[in-house]
C-alpha positions in Angstrom: -142.5 -178.3 -196.7 -145.0 -178.8 -199.2 -147.3 -175.8 -200.5 -149.5 -177.6 -203.0 -147.7 -176.2 -206.0 -145.6 -178.4 -208.2 -142.4 -177.3 -209.8 -144.2 -178.1 -213.6 -147.1 -175.7 -212.4 -144.7 -173.1 -211.0 -142.5 -173.4 -214.5 -145.7 -173.0 -216.3 -146.7 -169.7 -214.3 -142.9 -168.3 -215.1 -143.7 -169.3 -218.8 -146.9 -167.5 -218.9 -145.4 -164.5 -217.2 -142.9 -164.2 -219.9 -145.4 -164.9 -222.7 -147.5 -161.8 -221.1 -144.4 -159.7 -221.1 -143.6 -160.9 -224.6 -147.2 -159.8 -225.6 -147.0 -156.7 -223.7 -143.9 -155.6 -225.5 -145.4 -156.5 -229.0 -148.5 -154.3 -228.2 -146.2 -151.6 -227.2 -143.9 -151.9 -230.4 -147.2 -152.0 -232.6 -148.6 -148.8 -230.9 -145.4 -146.9 -231.3 -145.6 -148.0 -234.9 -149.1 -146.7 -235.4 -148.0 -143.2 -233.5 -145.1 -142.9 -235.5 -146.9 -143.5 -238.6 -149.5 -140.7 -237.7 -146.7 -138.2 -236.9 -144.9 -138.8 -240.1 -148.2 -138.5 -242.0 -148.3 -135.0 -241.0 -147.3 -131.8 -243.1 -144.0 -131.0 -241.6 -142.1 -127.9 -243.1 -138.8 -128.1 -241.9 -136.5 -130.6 -240.0 -138.4 -131.7 -236.8 -136.9 -133.8 -233.6 -139.5 -135.6 -231.8 -138.3 -137.8 -228.9 -141.1 -140.0 -227.0 -140.1 -142.4 -224.1 -141.3 -145.7 -223.7 -143.1 -144.6 -220.5 -144.8 -141.7 -222.6 -145.8 -144.4 -225.2 -147.2 -146.6 -222.5 -149.1 -143.9 -220.8 -150.5 -142.6 -224.2 -151.6 -146.7 -224.9 -153.4 -146.7 -221.3 -154.7 -143.2 -221.5 -156.6 -141.7 -224.6 -157.0 -138.5 -223.5 -153.3 -138.3 -222.7 -152.7 -139.5 -226.1 -155.1 -137.2 -227.8 -153.2 -134.1 -225.8 -149.8 -135.4 -226.9 -150.7 -135.6 -230.5 -152.5 -132.3 -230.5 -149.4 -130.5 -229.2 -147.5 -132.4 -232.0 -149.7 -131.8 -234.8 -149.9 -128.0 -233.8 -146.1 -127.9 -234.0 -146.1 -129.5 -237.3 -148.4 -126.7 -238.6 -146.3 -124.4 -237.1 -143.3 -125.4 -238.5 -145.1 -125.7 -242.2 -146.2 -122.1 -241.6 -142.7 -121.0 -240.5 -141.2 -122.9 -243.7 -143.7 -121.2 -246.1 -143.2 -117.5 -244.5 -139.2 -118.1 -245.0 -139.8 -119.1 -248.7 -141.7 -116.0 -249.4 
């Protein structure tokens, strides 16, 4: 049965799909680096552990309101840790 699609065209579509996946993966990695740079620039007063899943990074990348909310929470925690550390050293 002939559907009017050649193997070459199907192969090109598969290649384009893989290229799009690679491009999306690169975008995600670049976005993650930006977010981690922002987090690392915050004034942490103590050791802190932050874990962000790839799904959360994807959601932040797609939804700026969600990203702003998450970054606000992290920023507030950094300030709290800094204040707590200052209090302990006095």
